[in-house]
Steps between C-alpha positions, in 0.01 A plus 500: 500500500736416222528166323875521557443455874313175439784370283759592764303321772460195276873497420590512868253220569640277226859565608421426865312183407788366291761588762284348774463174310872482424596566860243257638613219271862556595412464869519866600153558637606792719643693206186421297287648777720811517478538122122481519490760776734730307277474194196583710674806642601621153143467372361675807745787449384534138138511609566749782672735254199487269259564789713795608479646149124445501458687829719790386299523177173499694643763735584728206163444332294579808734776625586370844 
């Protein structure tokens, strides 16, 4: 796992938190919820890509 991945996840989290607060304070709770869900999906996609790379690396190491 690379430190860059942690920084990308943290950046997405900070951006989603700020946008969520701004949208909530302006009375757009539905858009704030959608922003939070979109941020969650982006982070999950990042993690799934890393897990996929891990499995392909393990596959090549063990010769499956």
